[in-house]
N, C-alpha and C positions, 0 to 999 in steps of 0.2 A: 504493500500500500504506500502511496505517496502522502506526504504531509503538506500542510499549508505553506511551509517554507520551500518545499520543492516547487510548488506552483509559482510562488513569487520569484524564484530563481529562473524558472523557465520563461515566465512572462518578461522578466528583465532582459534575458538574452534576445528574445524575439523583438522586443521594442527597441532596445539599444542598438541592435544590428540593422534595423530597417528592413529585415528579411521579408516581412509581409508585403511591404510596398514593392520590393524587387520581384517577388513571386507574382503579385497581382499585375505588375507591368508586363511580365512574360505571358501571363494567362489572358490578359485583356486583348492581346494580339490574336488570340484564337477565337473560336466561336463562343459567343456569350450564352450562358445558361439561364435557367429560370431564376428569378429572385429568391433568395434564401437568407435565413438568419446566420448561416455559416459563411464566414469569410476566410481569407488566407491567413489572417492572424490567428483565428481559432484553430484552423487546420494545422498550423505549425506548432501551436501550443499543445494541442492534443497529441500530435505525433511525437513531440519531445517527451511528454509525460509517459507515453506508452513505451518509448525507448528507455527512459530512466527506470521504469518499473521492471524492465526485462521480460515483459509479457508478449513482446512482439508488436510490430507495427501494422497488424492486420486492421482493415478498415472498421470491422465490427468492434475491435478493441478500442479504436480511437473514439468511436461514438460512445461507447460505454464509459471511457475515461472522462469525457467531457460532461456527460449528462447524468451519470449514476455514481461514479466514484469520486467526483469532485464535490466538495461541500457547497451547499446552496448559496452561501454568502459570496464565494468566488464565482459561482455561476451567474449570479446577478451582476457582479462587478464586470464580468467579461461579456455580458449580453447574451448568455446562453438561455437565461430566463429573465423576464422583465420584473418578476417579483418572486420571492422565496416560494410562495404557494402557486406560482403561475406555471403555465405549460412551457415546454421547450420551444425555442424559436426555430428549430430545424429538426429534420428526421434523419434516420439512417440513410434514406435515399438521397438526401442532400450531400452526405459524405461521399457516397458512391459517385454522384454526378460531379462533385468537386474533383475527385481523383481522376475521372475520365477527362475533364476539361484541362487539368494540369498535364495529363499525358499528351493530349492533342497539341498543347502549347509548347511543351519543352522537349518532346522526344527528338533525339538526334542520332540514334543508333543507325548504323549503316544498313542493317537489314530491317529493323522495325520501321524505319522511315527512309526507305530506299529511294523514294522519288524526290527527296529534298534537294534543293540547290545547295552546292557545297558551301557557299558563303552563308546561307541561312543555317546550315548544319553547324558550322563553326560558331556562328553568332549565338545559337541556342546553347551550345556547349560552354562558351565563355560566360554567358549570363548565369547559367546554373552554378558554375563553380564560383562566380563572384558572390552569389547568394550564400553558398556554403562557407566560403572564406569569411564573409562578413560575420556570420554567427560564430565561427571558430575564433575570430579575433576578439570577440567580447569575452571569451573564456580564457584568454592568454594573459598571464600576469607579466608585469615588467620583469626583465631578466638581464643579467650581465653575461650569461653563458653564451659562448659563440659555437657550442658543439650541438650537432644534430645527428640523429641516427635514422637511417633509411632502411626499409625492408618492405616485403610484399607478403600478403597472405591471401588465402582463397576462401570463397564462400559458394555454397550450392545455389543454383538458380531454383526458383519455385517451379517454373515451367519445364516441360519435357524438352529433350533434344528433338529437333525435327527429323532426325535420321539416326541410324545406328552409327556408333563411333567406336574406334578401337585403335590398335597399334598401327595398322595399315593406313587408316584415315589420318592419324597424326603425322605419319611420315609424309603423306601427300600434302598436308597443311604446311609442314616444314619446307618442302620444295617450293610451294607457292610463295611463302614468305621470302625465301632466298631470291626467287625470280623477281619479286617486287622491290628488291633492294634493301631488305631488312635482315642482314646476316646475323645480327645479334639475337633477334627474336627467333630466327630459324635455328640457331645453335642452341638456344634455351629449350626449344621444343624437342630437338634431336637428343638432347641430354636426358629429357624426361623419357623418351622412347627407349634409349639405351638402358636406363635404370629398370624400366618395366621388363625389357627383354631378359636382362640378367636375373631379375627376381623370378620371372616366369620359368627360366631354366633351372633355378634353384628349387622351385616348387616341384617341377617335373622330376628332377634328380632325386629329391627326397621321396616322392611318391613311388619311384621305381624300385627303391630298396625295401619297400614295405608292401606286403600283399594284403594288409588290412586297411580298408578305407578309413581315413580319419576326417573328421569334420573340419571345414575351413573356418578361419577366424571371422569370416563374413564376406559379403560380396564386395564388388568394387566400390560400393558406397560406404563401406564400413558399418553396415547395419548389424552385423554380428548374428545373423539368423542361422548360420551354419549350412546354408543351402548351396547348391552348385549351379543355380540358375545363371549366375553371372560371376564366374570365378575371376579373381584378380588378374588384370592384364590380358584378358582374353582378346583374340583378334577382333571380336565383335562385342564391345561393351554395351549393354543395354540397360535401360531403366528397369528396376523391379516393378512388378505390377502394383498399381495403386487402386485398390478396390473402393476406397472411400470417395474418390472424386476423379473426374477425368480432367487432368491438368492441361492447360493450354501449352502451346509451344512457346519457347523463348528463343526467338530468332537471333538475338544479339549475343547470347551466352555461347561459350565454346567449350569443347572437351580438352582436357589436359590431365596432368598428373599432379598430385599433392602428397606431402608426407603425412602418413597416418600416425596415430599415437604409438604404434609399435615400431616406427622407423621405416616401414616399408612405403613404397610409392603406390598410391591408390588412384584409380581413375575417378574423375569428377567432371561434372558439367555445370559451369557457372561463370563466376567473375573473379577477377583478381584485384585486390585493393593494395595500392602502393601508398605508404604513409611516411611522413617526416615528423619525428618526435623529438622534443627537447631533451637534452642530456646535460648532466652536471659535468663541469670541466675537471680534468685530472687535478687532484689536490683538494677539491671541494668535497663536502659531505654528500654522498651519493643521493640520499633521500631528501636533501634540502632543496633540490630542484624537482618540482612536481613533474610527473610524466604527462605532458600535454601534447596532443597531436596538433601540429601547426598547419599542415596541409595534407590532402589526400587526393588520389586519383583512382578512378574505377575503370577497368578495361575488361573486355571479354577474356575468359580464363586462359592464362598463359600467353596472351597476345599483347602487342603494343607496349611491352614493359619498358622499353627504352624511352618511348615518348612519355609514358606515365611518369617515369623517374625524373626526366628532364622537366616535366610539367610542374611537379611539386617543388622543384628547386626554383624554377622561374617565378612561381607564385608565392614563394616564401616571403615572410615579412622582410622588408629591406633593412640593411645594416651598413654602417660606414667602415666596418673592419672586416678582415678576412675571416671566414668561418670554416669550421672543420666538419666534414661529413664522414660518418662511420658507416661502413658497409660490409656485408659478408662476401663470400667468395663469388657470388653471382656478379657483383658489381666490378670485381677485379678482372672479370673475363670480357668486359665490354671493350669494343674497339676504341682506340685512343680518340679518333675523330668523333665518335658518338658520345664519349663520356668524359675522359680526362681533360681534353682541351676545353670542352664545354664548361666543366666545373671551374677550371682555372680562370677562364675568361669571365665567368660570372662572379668571381670573387670568392671562390671556395677552394679549399684544399681537401685532401682525402686521406683517410686511414682505412685500409682494406686488408682482409685476410686473403690467403692464396690457396690455389688448387695444387694438387700434387705435381701436375706437369708444368707449373710455373717455376719449379726448381729443377731446371736442367740447363746445362751449359749452352750458351749461344755466344757468338763472336762479334765483337764490335771493335774493329781496327786493332786487333790483337789482344784486347781485354776479354776476360772471361766473365760473362754476365749470367747471374742466377738471381732469382727473387727480385728482379727489377733493378739490381745494382751491379755496376762493373767492378771486377776484381782484378788483382794482379795476374799477369799472364802465367805466373808460376804457382798459382793457387793449387794446392793438392786436390786430386780428384775426389777424395773422401768428403770434401766440403760441398759437393754439388747439391746435395739434398739433405735437409734436416727435418725429421718428422716431428710435427707438433703433438705433444702429449695431451691426453684428456685430463690427467690428474696433476701430479707434482711437476712443477715447472723449473726447479732449480737446475737439474741436469740439462734441460733444454736450453735455458738461458746461457749456461756455460758453453754448450756447443756453438750457440749463435755468436757469443762473444769471441770464441776462437776463430770462427770464420770471418767475423767483422774486422779482425786485425788485418786481413788480407784485402779488404774492400777499399776501393778508392773513396776518398772523403768528399762529400758534397760541399762545394765551395760557394756556388751561386746558381740561381735559376732565372732564366729570362722567359717569363710566361708568354709575352707577345711573340717571341721567336720560337717558342717550343724547344728550348735548349737547356741543358744543364752543364755546368763546368765542375770537373772533378780533379782532385789532387792525388798524386801517387801516394800510397800508404807509407812508403819509406820517407817521403818528404813530410808527411803528416805525423810521423813519429810512432806508428803502430807496428812497424816491422823493420828489420835490418836487411839491406840489400847491397851487394857489391857494386851494382850499377849506380848506387847513391852512396858514395864513400862517407859522406857526412853522417849517414844513418848508422854506421857501424859502431859509433861511440855510444849508441843508445844502450840502456840496461840490458843485461843478458837474458832477461825473461821475455824480451820481445822476440817473436819468431824470426828465424834467419832464412832468407831465400837461398837455398843450396843449389838450385839449378836455374839461375837467371837466364833470360834470352841472351844470345850473342850480342855484344855491344853494337856491332856494325849493322845488325838486322833487327835490333830491338824496336818495338812499337813506340809511338810517340809518348805514351803514358810513362815509359821508362826513361825518356831522354829530355823531355821539355822541362824548363826550369820552374814552371808554375802549374798551370792547369791544362787539361784537355777538355774539349767540348763534345758532348754527346747530343745528337738531335733526336727528337721524338719521332721523326719520320722514318728512322731506321727501325725496321720491324724487330731486329734482334735486340734493340735497346729495351724493349718491353715497357714502354712509357706508361701503359695502362696500369702498371704496378707502382709507379712512382708515388712516394709519400714522404713526409718530413723525417720520420725515424726509420732506421734500418729495421727490416722485418724481423720479428722475434725477440727484439730487445725488451727489457722491462718497460721502457717508455712506450713502445709500440703496443705491447700486449695490455698495458694498463688502459690505453685508449680503447682497444678492441673490447675489453671487458665491459666498458660503459655502454657498448652497443646493445646490451640486453634490455635496455629501457624500452625499445620499440617492440621487442618480443613480449615483454611483460604487458605493454599497453594493449597489443592485439589480443593477448590472452584475456585480459579483463573485458575487452570489448566483445569477444565472441563467446566466452565461457557461460555455461548455464547458470552459474552462481553470480555472474556479472550482469552485463547488459543483454547477453544471450542472442547470438546471431546464428543459431542453428537453422537448418533448412526449414523454411516456412515462416521465419521471423517477419518477412514481408511477402505478401502473396500477390505480387504484381510482376509483370514481365517488361522487358525493354531496358536498354542501357540507361536512359535518362531517369526513369523513376527508381530504378535500383540505385543509381548514383545518389539521388536525393535521399533515399532511405538510409544508405550507408553514411552520408554526410550528417544526417540527424542523429544516427547512432553515435558518431564520433563526438558531436557536440554534447550529447548526453553523457558519454564516457568522460569527457573533460570535466563536466559538472561534478560527476561522482568522484573523480580523482581529486579535484579541488576540495571537496567535502572531506575526504579522507585525510588529505594533506593538512588542511586547516585545523583539523581536530588535534594535530600534534604541534603545529608551528604557528597557529593563530593567523592574524591578518596584518602582521608587521610589514610584510613586503608591500601591501596595498591596503593601508588602513581604511576600514569602513567598506571595503569592497563587498557588494551584495553576495557574490558567489563564495565568499570566505566566511560567511556567518554560520553559526551552528545550526544543525538540522533539528527541527522540532522533534521531541521525543514522543509525539503522539500523532494520531490521525483524527480527523473530524468526520463523523458519520451523521447524516441526516436521515432519520427513519420516517416512514409513514406514521400517521398519528396512532393507528391501532397497534402497530409494532412497538412504537415508543412507549405506549401505556403498558404493554405486556412486559417490556424490558424493565420499566420502572417498578412494576409490581414484583417482579422476580428479584430485583435489587433489594427492595424493602424486606421481602421474606428472608433473604439471605442475611441481611443485617440484623433482623429480629432474632434469627436463630443463633447468631453469634453474641446476642445480648447487647448489641450496639444501641445506646440510648437515642442516637440520632435517627434511628430507623423510623 
């Protein structure tokens, strides 16, 4: 149940953001509906309260929240009733018509609104995200942190897939993306397919060694019914039969793979949410920076992830200083032209994790490059790859430190030219080398280059007196992995550890004990309405996060801020007269039985 303070916070967000006027402006360009007491302000308030409650944003829930579960005083204040004992000013049918009129006015999905002019499509998309951003901005506290974490998560579509999907279909989609000039999105989908094939082979191998059939952990939807109707990663993944209702098709959703709770890759049909979440800076107390989502983007499942990631960066709140973006292995795999250069030109730097194949020797003018950093030509082969542990990190950091001694030291970076200048490690004082006689006087605990290149053929890094330049256009330089700190050092891993804020945020947003975004949390189809629903869920999650955070830290960061005020410890219920009399009689009888004189 929500409390009066919940209502006041939601009303504050809607009114302060001007979101109702923005939505009405979009809606008024569509076909006008019949007059009703329901307006876009009430629609947004009811939707946010439904999201805040975690009961789903189904239209019947929205009507129930506004007309039955909200106390009558607030209903009168908001115009839902003209008097406490008066009738409602709108019906369930008004809510349904409002949803349809919003759909007609804002839909921009390539399949749901295939006949739209591209300028109109982009205009609708831009307007909808402006509305969502305006509400999110109201929930964002002032902050000095320049760190943000980025990630993506998946949700099921309510509607069915228009056709059967499976591994073969995903492979075809990947080829289509490649042909359309989107190699990063194609590579992401092919990686999903590879994981599915590997896990499918493991399942087949396991089954072949046992003659006794064993129940599966669930179908491709993770429903856990033990059936074989739709085994994981089958070549034709199909929806389980739904006997309760005939679901509509969702033409904008797409099939892809997502990580299940057991770590396996499971097929799903739906949408992907990319989000940018605020993070405490290294050295700050982790929880003193509330986990607040600053921007989001919704795309068809496993598609348009590069555009979505760039979109949340471009729409992020402006700043006058360079900001740091923390990303997982997926972001370190994007092409330099699509991601790294884009970030640097937009005023961001990055800290990213790496994939296994990011640690293999490549050659840049005689230097040995691994993990995105050039090393001395004589670096031992044993340092090519260092495995990152799941547990204790001391041994890992020691191995990294030993390899870092052989790394050229970053001297300067020219973002506009896409270049970095590095200094020979012997000149930097981290190892001793006969080609740099002055380094031989360094302490004996510095590594000694025992097999330096011949002086007459040595590469520039061994002979120049200052620095050598590495260009990002050289594929072997691995510029997509460039970051401020050497990969695997305590400084770099400390930054990466902060990245979990975005994962924790998505967990709260989706979990059944949080705002609950399980399948059916919103029962509409089409990219635009799903995007609006997800945006409202994010606003509600920010409100919940501020409530939790303020209970510990108060409102010192923003004194008097309405969203930092304590939550009421009670709810208000208005009962019909006959039920109220029955409750009062029951209360008096209970009090009399206890000997309460006030009975």
